[in-house]
C-alpha positions as CSV (number, residue, x, y, z in Angstrom):
1,M,-1.8,-56.1,36.9
2,F,-4.1,-53.6,35.2
3,L,-4.2,-53.8,31.6
4,P,-1.9,-50.8,30.2
5,L,-3.1,-47.3,30.0
6,T,0.2,-46.2,28.2
7,K,2.9,-47.3,26.0
8,A,5.2,-47.7,29.0
9,E,2.8,-49.9,31.0
10,L,2.3,-52.2,27.4
11,L,6.3,-52.3,27.3
12,D,6.5,-53.1,30.9
13,T,4.6,-56.5,29.5
14,G,6.8,-57.3,26.7
15,V,4.5,-56.3,24.3
16,S,5.8,-53.0,21.6
17,I,2.1,-53.4,19.4
18,P,-1.2,-54.2,20.7
19,D,-3.3,-56.7,18.9
20,F,-6.4,-54.2,20.2
21,I,-6.4,-51.1,21.2
22,I,-10.3,-49.9,23.3
23,V,-11.3,-46.5,23.2
24,A,-13.3,-45.4,25.6
25,G,-15.0,-42.7,26.8
26,D,-15.1,-43.4,30.8
27,D,-11.9,-43.7,32.5
28,Y,-10.3,-47.0,33.2
29,V,-12.2,-49.0,36.2
30,D,-11.0,-52.4,36.0
31,H,-14.3,-54.1,37.6
32,P,-16.8,-56.5,36.0
33,S,-19.2,-53.8,35.6
34,F,-17.2,-51.8,33.1
35,G,-17.4,-52.6,29.5
36,H,-14.1,-51.7,28.4
37,A,-12.9,-53.6,31.7
38,V,-14.5,-56.8,30.4
39,I,-13.9,-56.6,26.8
40,G,-9.9,-56.0,27.8
41,R,-9.9,-58.8,29.8
42,L,-11.7,-61.5,27.8
43,L,-9.3,-60.3,25.0
44,E,-6.6,-61.2,26.9
45,S,-8.3,-64.1,28.6
46,Q,-7.7,-65.3,24.5
47,G,-4.3,-65.2,23.9
48,F,-4.5,-61.2,22.7
49,S,-2.8,-58.3,24.2
50,V,-4.6,-55.0,24.9
51,G,-4.2,-51.0,25.3
52,L,-6.5,-49.1,26.4
53,I,-6.8,-45.2,25.4
54,C,-9.7,-43.6,27.6
55,R,-11.5,-40.5,27.1
56,P,-8.7,-39.2,24.2
57,K,-9.4,-34.8,23.6
58,A,-6.3,-34.7,21.4
59,D,-4.4,-36.4,18.3
60,A,-1.7,-37.4,20.4
61,D,-3.7,-39.7,22.5
62,Y,-4.8,-41.6,19.9
63,R,-1.2,-41.8,18.9
64,E,-0.5,-43.4,22.0
65,Y,0.6,-46.8,21.5
66,G,0.3,-46.9,17.1
67,A,-1.4,-48.4,15.3
68,P,-3.2,-52.0,16.5
69,R,-2.1,-55.1,15.0
70,I,-5.9,-56.5,14.4
71,A,-8.2,-53.4,15.3
72,F,-9.7,-50.7,17.0
73,M,-12.2,-51.2,19.8
74,I,-14.2,-48.0,20.4
75,A,-17.3,-47.6,22.9
76,S,-18.9,-44.2,24.3
77,G,-18.7,-45.3,28.0
78,V,-21.9,-46.9,30.1
79,V,-24.0,-44.4,29.3
80,D,-24.9,-43.0,25.7
81,S,-22.6,-39.9,25.7
82,M,-25.8,-37.5,25.1
83,V,-27.2,-38.9,28.3
84,N,-23.9,-38.5,30.0
85,N,-23.7,-34.9,29.2
86,Y,-27.5,-33.7,29.0
87,T,-30.2,-33.4,31.4
88,A,-34.0,-34.1,30.2
89,A,-33.7,-30.6,30.0
90,K,-30.9,-30.4,27.9
91,K,-29.2,-28.5,30.3
92,R,-25.5,-29.4,29.8
93,R,-24.2,-32.0,33.1
94,S,-21.3,-30.1,35.5
95,D,-20.6,-34.0,36.2
96,D,-19.8,-37.2,35.0
97,D,-19.7,-40.4,37.7
98,Y,-17.4,-42.0,35.2
99,A,-14.6,-39.5,35.1
100,E,-11.7,-38.9,37.5
101,K,-13.1,-36.9,40.1
102,G,-16.9,-36.7,39.2
103,Q,-15.9,-34.0,36.8
104,G,-18.0,-33.5,33.5
105,G,-16.9,-32.0,30.5
106,G,-14.2,-34.4,30.0
107,R,-16.5,-36.2,27.0
108,P,-17.3,-35.1,23.5
109,D,-21.1,-35.0,22.4
110,R,-21.9,-38.3,20.5
111,A,-18.4,-39.1,21.6
112,L,-18.8,-42.5,19.6
113,T,-18.8,-41.5,16.3
114,V,-16.0,-38.5,17.4
115,Y,-13.8,-41.5,18.6
116,A,-14.0,-43.4,15.2
117,K,-13.7,-40.3,12.9
118,A,-10.5,-39.7,14.6
119,V,-9.1,-42.9,15.0
120,K,-10.1,-43.3,10.8
121,R,-8.9,-40.0,10.2
122,I,-5.7,-40.6,12.3
123,Y,-5.0,-44.4,10.5
124,P,-7.5,-44.6,7.8
125,D,-5.9,-48.7,6.8
126,S,-7.1,-49.5,10.4
127,F,-10.0,-51.9,11.3
128,V,-12.6,-50.3,13.5
129,I,-15.5,-51.8,15.4
130,V,-17.5,-49.9,17.6
131,G,-19.9,-51.4,20.6
132,G,-21.2,-50.5,23.2
133,I,-24.4,-49.0,24.8
134,E,-24.3,-46.4,22.7
135,A,-23.8,-48.4,19.1
136,S,-26.4,-50.7,20.8
137,L,-29.1,-48.9,21.1
138,R,-28.7,-46.1,17.2
139,R,-27.4,-49.4,15.5
140,F,-30.6,-48.8,13.2
141,A,-32.0,-45.3,11.7
142,H,-33.1,-43.7,15.3
143,Y,-35.0,-40.4,16.2
144,D,-32.0,-38.5,18.7
145,Y,-34.0,-36.2,21.6
146,W,-31.0,-33.7,21.3
147,S,-31.4,-33.0,17.6
148,D,-35.2,-33.7,17.3
149,S,-34.8,-35.8,14.0
150,V,-33.8,-39.4,12.8
151,M,-30.4,-40.1,12.5
152,P,-28.5,-42.8,10.5
153,S,-27.3,-46.1,11.6
154,V,-24.8,-44.5,14.3
155,L,-22.3,-47.5,12.2
156,K,-22.8,-45.3,8.8
157,S,-22.2,-41.9,10.7
158,A,-19.0,-43.4,12.6
159,G,-17.4,-44.3,9.6
160,A,-16.6,-47.6,11.4
161,D,-16.2,-51.4,10.0
162,M,-18.1,-52.7,12.1
163,L,-20.6,-52.5,15.1
164,V,-21.0,-54.7,17.9
165,F,-25.0,-54.7,19.8
166,G,-26.0,-56.0,23.1
167,M,-23.8,-58.0,25.7
168,G,-20.3,-58.0,23.3
169,E,-18.5,-60.9,25.0
170,K,-19.9,-63.7,22.5
171,P,-18.8,-61.3,19.1
172,V,-15.7,-60.6,20.5
173,L,-15.2,-64.7,21.4
174,E,-16.0,-65.9,17.7
175,L,-14.1,-62.6,16.9
176,C,-11.5,-64.4,18.4
177,A,-11.9,-67.2,17.5
178,S,-12.0,-66.7,13.6
179,L,-8.6,-64.8,14.1
180,K,-6.9,-67.6,15.4
181,K,-7.9,-69.8,12.2
182,H,-6.1,-66.5,10.0
183,V,-9.2,-65.4,8.9
184,P,-8.8,-61.4,8.0
185,I,-10.6,-59.7,9.9
186,A,-12.3,-57.6,7.5
187,K,-13.9,-61.3,6.0
188,L,-15.8,-61.6,9.6
189,R,-19.2,-60.0,7.8
190,R,-21.7,-63.0,9.5
191,I,-20.8,-62.9,13.7
192,R,-24.0,-63.2,15.7
193,G,-24.9,-59.6,17.4
194,T,-22.7,-58.0,14.7
195,A,-23.1,-55.3,11.7
196,V,-21.8,-54.0,9.2
197,L,-22.5,-52.3,6.0
198,G,-22.9,-53.5,2.5
199,T,-24.2,-53.6,-1.0
200,Q,-27.3,-53.4,-2.2
201,A,-26.4,-56.9,-3.9
202,E,-25.0,-58.0,-0.9
203,A,-29.0,-57.3,1.0
204,E,-30.8,-58.5,-1.6
205,K,-28.9,-62.0,-1.5
206,L,-29.7,-62.5,2.5
207,T,-33.4,-61.3,2.1
208,A,-34.0,-64.0,-0.8
209,E,-31.2,-67.0,0.4
210,S,-30.8,-66.3,4.7
211,G,-34.0,-65.7,6.5
212,Y,-33.0,-62.1,6.7
213,F,-35.4,-59.1,6.9
214,M,-35.9,-55.7,5.1
215,L,-36.6,-52.7,7.1
216,S,-38.2,-49.4,5.6
217,S,-35.0,-47.5,4.9
218,F,-33.8,-44.5,6.7
219,A,-35.5,-42.1,3.9
220,R,-39.0,-43.7,4.6
221,V,-38.4,-43.9,8.2
222,S,-37.1,-40.3,8.6
223,A,-40.2,-39.4,6.3
224,D,-43.2,-41.1,8.1
225,K,-44.2,-41.0,11.4
226,E,-46.4,-44.2,10.7
227,T,-43.5,-45.7,9.4
228,Y,-40.8,-45.6,11.6
229,A,-43.2,-46.5,14.3
230,R,-44.1,-50.2,12.0
231,T,-39.9,-50.2,11.6
232,F,-39.2,-49.9,15.6
233,H,-41.8,-53.1,16.3
234,T,-40.2,-55.3,13.7
235,I,-36.6,-54.4,15.4
236,E,-38.0,-54.6,18.7
237,Q,-39.5,-58.3,18.1
238,N,-36.2,-59.4,17.4
239,A,-34.1,-58.1,19.4
240,D,-33.5,-61.9,21.4
241,S,-31.5,-64.0,21.0
242,T,-33.9,-65.7,18.5
243,G,-34.5,-62.8,16.2
244,A,-33.6,-62.6,12.5
245,G,-31.2,-60.2,11.0
246,L,-32.3,-57.1,9.7
247,I,-31.1,-55.0,6.7
248,Q,-31.9,-51.2,6.0
249,K,-30.7,-48.6,3.5
250,Q,-29.2,-45.8,5.3
251,T,-28.4,-42.2,3.3
252,D,-28.8,-40.6,0.2
253,N,-27.0,-37.1,-0.7
254,A,-29.6,-35.0,1.0
255,Q,-30.7,-36.5,3.7
256,F,-26.4,-36.9,4.2
257,A,-25.5,-33.2,4.8
258,R,-28.7,-32.6,7.2
259,H,-27.2,-35.4,9.0
260,N,-23.9,-34.2,9.0
261,A,-25.3,-30.7,10.0
262,Q,-27.0,-32.3,13.0
263,L,-23.4,-33.5,14.2
264,K,-22.5,-30.1,14.5
265,G,-25.4,-29.4,17.0
266,I,-25.1,-29.5,21.0
267,G,-21.4,-28.4,22.8
268,D,-19.5,-29.4,19.4
269,R,-19.0,-26.3,18.7
270,E,-17.7,-25.1,22.0
271,Q,-15.3,-28.5,22.0
272,G,-13.5,-27.6,18.5
273,I,-14.8,-31.5,17.3
274,G,-13.8,-31.6,13.6
275,I,-17.1,-34.4,12.2
276,E,-17.5,-32.6,9.2
277,C,-17.5,-35.7,6.4
278,Q,-15.7,-36.4,3.7
279,L,-15.6,-39.5,0.8
280,G,-12.4,-40.5,0.2
281,S,-11.0,-42.4,-2.6
282,S,-11.9,-45.6,-0.8
283,G,-15.6,-44.3,-0.6
284,Q,-15.3,-44.2,3.3
285,W,-16.5,-41.3,4.5
286,S,-13.7,-39.2,6.8
287,V,-12.9,-36.1,9.2
288,V,-11.8,-33.0,6.9
289,G,-9.4,-31.6,9.7
290,D,-9.6,-31.2,13.2
291,Q,-11.4,-28.0,13.4
292,L,-14.7,-27.5,12.6
293,K,-15.7,-26.7,9.1
294,D,-18.8,-25.4,7.1
295,K,-18.7,-26.6,3.8
296,T,-22.0,-26.0,1.9
297,E,-22.6,-28.2,-1.3
298,E,-21.3,-25.9,-3.9
299,E,-18.3,-26.3,-2.3
300,W,-18.3,-30.1,-3.0
301,P,-15.6,-31.0,-6.5
302,P,-18.8,-32.2,-8.8
303,E,-17.5,-34.6,-10.4
304,K,-17.9,-36.3,-7.0
305,D,-21.2,-35.9,-7.4
306,Q,-21.4,-39.1,-9.2
307,D,-19.5,-41.3,-7.1
308,R,-20.7,-40.0,-3.7
309,N,-24.5,-40.8,-4.5
310,C,-23.7,-43.9,-5.5
311,A,-21.6,-44.8,-1.8
312,L,-24.9,-43.3,-0.2
313,Q,-27.4,-45.4,-2.3
314,N,-26.3,-48.3,-2.2
315,E,-24.9,-49.0,1.4
316,Y,-27.2,-51.3,3.9
317,L,-27.4,-51.8,7.1
318,I,-26.7,-55.2,7.5
319,C,-27.7,-56.2,11.4
320,N,-26.8,-59.6,11.5
321,P,-28.9,-62.0,13.8
322,P,-28.4,-61.1,17.7
323,A,-25.7,-63.1,19.5
324,V,-26.6,-66.7,21.4
325,L,-27.2,-66.2,24.7
326,L,-23.5,-66.9,26.9
327,T,-23.9,-69.9,29.2
328,T,-23.8,-70.2,32.7
329,A,-20.5,-71.4,32.7
330,E,-19.6,-68.8,29.9
331,L,-21.3,-66.4,32.6
332,D,-18.9,-67.1,35.2
333,S,-16.2,-67.0,33.3
334,V,-16.4,-63.8,32.4
335,Y,-17.1,-62.6,36.0
336,E,-13.9,-64.2,37.4
337,L,-11.5,-62.8,34.6
338,P,-8.6,-61.2,36.9
339,Y,-10.2,-58.1,37.7
340,H,-8.6,-56.0,40.2
341,R,-11.9,-54.1,40.9
342,D,-10.3,-51.0,41.9
343,Y,-9.9,-47.8,39.4
344,H,-6.6,-47.6,37.7
345,P,-3.7,-46.3,40.3
346,S,-3.4,-43.1,38.0
347,Y,-6.4,-41.8,39.2
348,T,-5.7,-40.7,42.3
349,D,-8.6,-38.8,42.7
350,G,-10.8,-42.0,41.8
351,V,-13.6,-42.6,39.7
352,P,-17.2,-41.9,42.2
353,S,-18.9,-44.1,40.0
354,L,-17.1,-47.3,41.4
355,E,-18.8,-46.6,44.7
356,E,-21.9,-47.9,43.8
357,V,-20.6,-51.2,42.4
358,K,-17.5,-51.8,44.3
359,F,-19.3,-54.3,46.8
360,S,-22.3,-55.3,44.5
361,L,-22.9,-58.7,43.3
362,V,-24.7,-59.4,39.4
363,S,-26.3,-62.3,40.1
364,H,-28.1,-62.8,36.1
365,R,-28.3,-60.4,33.4
366,G,-31.9,-59.8,31.1
367,C,-35.1,-59.0,32.1
368,F,-38.5,-60.0,30.9
369,C,-40.6,-57.0,32.0
370,D,-40.0,-55.0,28.8
371,C,-40.6,-51.5,30.2
372,S,-41.6,-49.0,27.7
373,F,-38.7,-46.2,28.7
374,C,-36.4,-48.9,29.1
375,A,-33.1,-49.3,26.6
376,L,-32.5,-53.1,28.3
377,T,-35.1,-55.4,25.7
378,M,-33.1,-53.6,22.7
379,H,-29.5,-53.7,24.7
380,Q,-29.8,-57.4,26.7
381,G,-32.9,-58.8,25.6
382,R,-35.8,-60.0,27.4
383,E,-33.8,-63.6,28.4
384,I,-32.4,-64.1,31.8
385,V,-28.8,-65.6,32.0
386,R,-27.5,-65.9,35.4
387,R,-24.6,-66.8,37.4
388,S,-24.1,-69.9,39.1
389,P,-24.7,-69.6,42.8
390,E,-20.7,-70.9,43.4
391,S,-19.6,-68.6,41.2
392,V,-21.2,-65.6,42.7
393,L,-20.0,-67.2,46.5
394,R,-16.2,-67.4,44.9
395,E,-16.7,-63.1,43.9
396,A,-18.5,-62.1,47.5
397,E,-15.4,-64.1,48.9
398,L,-12.8,-62.1,47.1
399,L,-14.9,-58.7,48.5
400,I,-14.1,-60.3,52.1
401,K,-11.1,-59.7,51.8
402,K,-10.3,-56.3,50.8
403,P,-9.0,-54.2,53.5
404,D,-11.8,-51.9,53.0
405,F,-14.2,-54.1,53.0
406,K,-16.5,-53.1,56.2
407,G,-19.1,-56.3,56.2
408,Y,-21.6,-54.9,53.8
409,I,-23.0,-56.9,50.5
410,H,-24.3,-53.7,49.1
411,D,-26.4,-55.4,46.4
412,L,-27.3,-59.0,45.0
413,G,-29.5,-58.1,41.6
414,G,-29.2,-57.3,38.5
415,P,-31.8,-55.2,36.0
416,S,-34.2,-56.6,38.6
417,A,-32.7,-57.6,41.2
418,N,-35.1,-60.7,42.0
419,L,-35.6,-61.6,38.5
420,R,-33.0,-64.6,38.5
421,V,-34.7,-67.5,36.6
422,P,-36.8,-67.4,33.0
423,A,-40.4,-66.0,33.0
424,C,-41.7,-69.7,32.4
425,G,-40.8,-73.1,30.9
426,K,-40.7,-72.4,27.2
427,Q,-38.8,-69.0,27.9
428,G,-35.9,-71.2,29.0
429,E,-36.4,-73.6,26.3
430,K,-37.3,-71.6,23.4
431,G,-36.8,-67.9,24.3
432,P,-39.6,-65.2,24.5
433,C,-42.7,-65.1,22.9
434,R,-42.4,-62.4,19.9
435,D,-45.9,-60.9,20.4
436,K,-46.8,-61.4,23.9
437,Q,-45.3,-59.6,27.9
438,C,-44.7,-61.8,30.3
439,I,-45.2,-59.0,33.2
440,G,-46.3,-55.4,32.6
441,F,-49.9,-54.1,32.9
442,A,-51.3,-57.7,32.4
443,K,-49.0,-60.5,33.0
444,C,-49.1,-63.6,30.9
445,P,-51.0,-66.8,32.1
446,N,-48.0,-68.6,32.2
447,L,-45.6,-66.7,34.4
448,K,-44.0,-68.7,36.9
449,A,-43.0,-66.5,39.5
450,S,-40.3,-68.0,41.7
451,H,-37.7,-67.2,44.1
452,A,-36.5,-70.2,45.1
453,E,-33.5,-69.5,43.7
454,Y,-32.4,-66.5,44.3
455,L,-33.3,-66.6,48.4
456,N,-31.5,-69.4,48.9
457,L,-28.6,-67.4,46.9
458,L,-29.3,-64.7,49.5
459,R,-29.3,-67.0,52.8
460,A,-25.5,-68.0,51.4
461,L,-24.2,-64.9,51.2
462,R,-25.5,-63.9,54.5
463,K,-23.7,-67.2,56.3
464,L,-20.1,-66.2,54.6
465,P,-17.5,-65.2,57.4
466,G,-17.1,-61.8,57.4
467,V,-20.6,-60.6,56.2
468,K,-22.9,-58.4,58.3
469,K,-25.6,-58.0,55.7
470,V,-26.7,-58.4,52.0
471,F,-28.6,-55.4,50.7
472,I,-30.7,-55.2,47.6
473,R,-30.6,-51.8,45.7
474,S,-30.6,-52.5,42.1
475,G,-34.3,-52.4,42.3
476,I,-36.8,-55.4,43.6
477,R,-39.5,-55.5,40.7
478,F,-42.6,-55.3,43.4
479,D,-44.9,-56.8,40.9
480,Y,-43.2,-60.5,40.4
481,L,-42.7,-60.4,44.3
482,M,-46.4,-59.9,44.7
483,Y,-47.4,-63.0,42.2
484,D,-44.9,-65.2,43.9
485,A,-47.7,-67.5,46.0
486,D,-44.9,-68.5,48.8
487,K,-44.5,-65.5,50.2
488,T,-41.3,-66.4,52.1
489,A,-39.3,-64.4,50.5
490,F,-41.1,-61.4,50.9
491,R,-41.0,-62.0,54.5
492,E,-36.6,-62.5,54.6
493,I,-36.3,-59.5,52.6
494,V,-38.1,-57.3,55.0
495,R,-36.0,-59.0,57.8
496,H,-32.7,-59.3,56.3
497,H,-32.3,-57.3,53.0
498,I,-33.7,-53.8,53.5
499,S,-31.4,-51.1,54.7
500,G,-33.8,-49.0,56.8
501,Q,-35.8,-47.9,52.6
502,L,-37.2,-50.3,50.1
503,K,-36.3,-48.4,46.5
504,V,-39.6,-49.2,44.3
505,A,-40.3,-47.9,41.1
506,P,-44.5,-47.8,40.6
507,E,-43.8,-44.9,38.2
508,H,-47.3,-43.8,38.0
509,V,-50.7,-44.3,39.7
510,S,-53.4,-43.5,36.5
511,D,-53.8,-47.0,34.9
512,N,-53.8,-45.1,31.6
513,V,-50.0,-44.1,31.6
514,L,-49.1,-47.4,33.4
515,K,-50.5,-49.1,30.6
516,V,-48.6,-47.3,27.9
517,M,-45.5,-47.9,30.3
518,N,-46.3,-51.2,30.7
519,K,-46.1,-51.1,34.5
520,A,-48.6,-52.8,36.8
521,P,-51.5,-51.8,37.7
522,H,-51.6,-49.2,40.3
523,A,-53.9,-51.5,42.8
524,L,-50.8,-53.7,42.8
525,Y,-48.6,-51.5,43.8
526,E,-51.6,-50.4,46.8
527,K,-51.7,-54.4,47.6
528,F,-47.3,-54.1,48.0
529,A,-47.4,-51.4,49.8
530,A,-49.9,-52.7,52.6
531,E,-48.3,-56.1,52.2
532,F,-45.1,-54.6,52.9
533,Q,-45.5,-52.2,56.2
534,R,-47.4,-55.6,57.4
535,L,-44.4,-57.4,57.3
536,T,-42.4,-54.7,58.5
537,A,-44.1,-54.1,61.3
538,E,-44.3,-58.0,62.3
539,A,-40.9,-57.6,62.0
540,G,-40.7,-54.6,64.3
541,L,-38.2,-52.8,62.0
542,P,-38.2,-48.8,60.8
543,Q,-38.5,-49.1,57.5
544,F,-39.9,-47.3,54.6
545,L,-40.6,-47.7,50.8
546,V,-39.1,-44.8,48.4
547,P,-41.5,-45.7,45.2
548,Y,-40.5,-43.6,42.2
549,F,-42.1,-41.5,39.6
550,I,-41.6,-40.6,36.3
551,S,-43.2,-37.0,34.8
552,S,-44.5,-36.4,31.8
553,H,-43.9,-39.9,30.1
554,P,-46.2,-40.5,27.5
555,G,-50.0,-41.2,27.4
556,S,-49.4,-39.2,30.8
557,T,-51.7,-36.1,30.4
558,L,-52.4,-33.6,33.0
559,A,-55.3,-34.9,34.3
560,D,-53.1,-37.7,35.4
561,A,-50.7,-35.7,36.7
562,V,-53.1,-34.3,38.9
563,E,-54.5,-37.8,39.8
564,L,-50.7,-38.7,41.0
565,A,-49.8,-35.6,43.1
566,V,-53.7,-36.4,44.8
567,Y,-52.1,-39.7,45.5
568,L,-49.1,-37.8,47.2
569,K,-50.9,-36.1,49.2
570,R,-53.2,-39.0,50.5
571,I,-49.8,-41.3,51.2
572,R,-47.9,-38.1,52.8
573,Y,-44.8,-38.3,50.7
574,N,-43.1,-35.5,49.4
575,P,-40.7,-37.1,46.4
576,Q,-37.4,-35.6,46.5
577,Q,-36.5,-36.7,43.6
578,V,-38.6,-36.8,40.3
579,Q,-37.3,-38.1,36.9
580,D,-39.2,-36.4,34.1
581,F,-39.1,-38.4,30.7
582,Y,-36.1,-38.7,29.1
583,P,-36.1,-39.5,25.2
584,T,-33.1,-42.3,25.1
585,P,-32.4,-43.5,21.9
586,G,-34.3,-47.0,21.3
587,T,-36.7,-47.4,23.7
588,R,-40.3,-48.2,22.8
589,A,-41.3,-44.8,24.7
590,T,-38.9,-42.7,22.6
591,C,-40.4,-44.6,19.5
592,M,-44.0,-42.7,21.5
593,F,-42.2,-38.9,21.8
594,H,-41.4,-38.8,18.3
595,T,-44.3,-40.8,16.5
596,G,-47.4,-39.9,18.8
597,L,-47.7,-43.4,18.1
598,D,-47.7,-46.8,20.1
599,P,-45.7,-49.2,18.0
600,D,-47.6,-52.4,19.3
601,T,-51.0,-51.2,18.6
602,M,-50.5,-47.9,16.2
603,R,-53.3,-46.6,18.0
604,P,-52.2,-43.0,19.0
605,V,-50.7,-42.1,22.4
606,F,-50.9,-38.0,24.0
607,V,-46.8,-36.7,24.4
608,E,-46.7,-34.0,26.7
609,K,-43.6,-32.1,24.7
610,S,-44.3,-28.1,25.7
611,A,-41.9,-27.1,28.1
612,E,-44.4,-26.0,29.8
613,G,-46.4,-29.0,30.0
614,K,-43.2,-30.6,31.2
615,A,-43.1,-28.4,33.9
616,M,-46.4,-28.3,35.3
617,Q,-46.5,-32.2,35.3
618,R,-43.1,-32.2,37.2
619,A,-44.1,-29.7,39.7
620,L,-47.4,-30.9,40.6
621,L,-45.4,-33.9,42.0
622,Q,-43.5,-31.9,44.1
623,F,-46.3,-29.6,45.0
624,N,-44.7,-29.1,48.5
625,D,-42.0,-27.0,47.4
626,P,-42.3,-23.3,47.7
627,K,-40.6,-22.8,44.4
628,N,-43.6,-24.5,42.9
629,R,-46.6,-22.6,44.1
630,G,-46.9,-21.0,41.3
631,L,-46.8,-23.7,38.4
632,V,-48.9,-25.8,40.8
633,R,-52.0,-23.7,40.9
634,K,-51.5,-22.8,37.0
635,A,-51.8,-26.5,36.4
636,L,-55.3,-27.0,38.3
637,I,-56.7,-24.3,36.9
638,A,-55.6,-26.0,33.3
639,A,-56.7,-29.3,34.4
640,G,-59.8,-28.3,35.5
641,R,-59.2,-29.0,39.2
642,G,-59.3,-25.3,40.7
643,D,-61.4,-27.0,43.7
644,L,-57.5,-28.8,44.3
645,I,-56.6,-25.0,45.3
646,G,-56.0,-24.8,48.8
647,K,-56.0,-28.6,49.3
648,L,-52.6,-29.0,47.5
649,V,-51.2,-25.6,47.0
650,K,-52.4,-22.4,49.4
């Protein structure tokens, strides 16, 4: 059976009131690639009942089951709602792959905050837990690209009782274990991988006695960019499972008023979503009404000022240490829960995002590469957790039995397909070094690059009856492949696991930019490309590389963009897709975009923020497109490379 999506479906299970209600920003796909399905199935496996509310729009949607017996769990979806709703140019997207028919417009801006406030308004006595990617990357005070401002923790903004960050299974399992011992959920304030709001006294006690660190306050990181960068560096150093608990004082009165105004930003007024905040008698902020209302400071009752200031000034985000990693056996059990691996039958027109993962296999979690623009470090950490080969093969056998399986496994991988083992023996035992990079522009001398396990798993999948081909689509980390002295894996990947083209991500050709990105030097990519061509010719296969590049990344000047255009001209490659740098929450590159500083070194970094400058960098990457001729010519002149007019553009 699918998890209940309506009260009628819940009653069919013999339950009238669910223990937990999961509110999700994505439509319900019962597959381990979707967080609401994973957490729902995990709760179910622990003996708790669950009801799902997907993409709620009106109060009636939230009232589908009434109040849950234990708590609401809220996530905005697989992607941060603002990233899902807007392009890097802040233009609203018309589609949404996580919605039925791919139809956009059904997910509110800042969905996590909107959903949580609606629940707290309708069910003020219910316990509310927020989680998922939006909660994870916005758990501390953070720069928000769409409002161009620093915002407080989303736990504060949403008015929830608890925040789960990272991959949520371990905290949920610990939560379930405590509930089975009849511990009240409100008492569960020290579960690893969770954050709560607390008092100054509580914060001071934790820093004095329990090894928690006090970060610079929201007020300080909002006012000073250098402080923001230094604080981000501390947060990032403690993002792995070995990290410490971190505490950050949240908003004062004036800042909360400004933040409340920011929440009435892009898209909210058009959607009529009520997010005005008001301090209730319990000391919690709640929603005023269903529609937006403009309330000035003068409208607050004078007698409330003292209470409001006190509540805000003494409120601290207490972020417990990251969760302990799942073991291989635990990760196996998560992926072998009884998923249907399909969208709920009520979605007659399907959910597009399923197609990419329906016949794919996840072999591991985590990535120790730590690219500056990637959110994985802050969300999953840099440690690899792998499934057992037996578990992956059992899942493959389930896929083979599906009536629409055509013999092709579309992917075997994770955040990076070929990083299945820890970077070194020390990392496997003690976790990543806080002050060192495993791989990036310069690899650690202790890196042990090996594809033996991954290759054995690929071979085993190829031998399964009914499997014609196993492809790799989640992205090969080409530098790691080159660092492996044994080229057997490279040769077999070329011969057996490419569907005509191999997508790789060199991201740029300028070493100045690649250092900022923490990506491999361009010379290494050139060696990889040459080796790929040699092995492809040796195999007699018509295959080619599809490299991805980012324009306007912090560190990229117009001269760097010209260098990339010249390279593309030399290799005769016309990229069909170019990604403008997108300052998504929680990444080191976003910190650079906001502060103009590299948080690791505190050195200045060039950041292109002007619309024209960004447009010129993007145009240079697609210099062959006739509509870009004017911008390319202008960019070449501005960069002092008029000599290239006639070569790159006529």
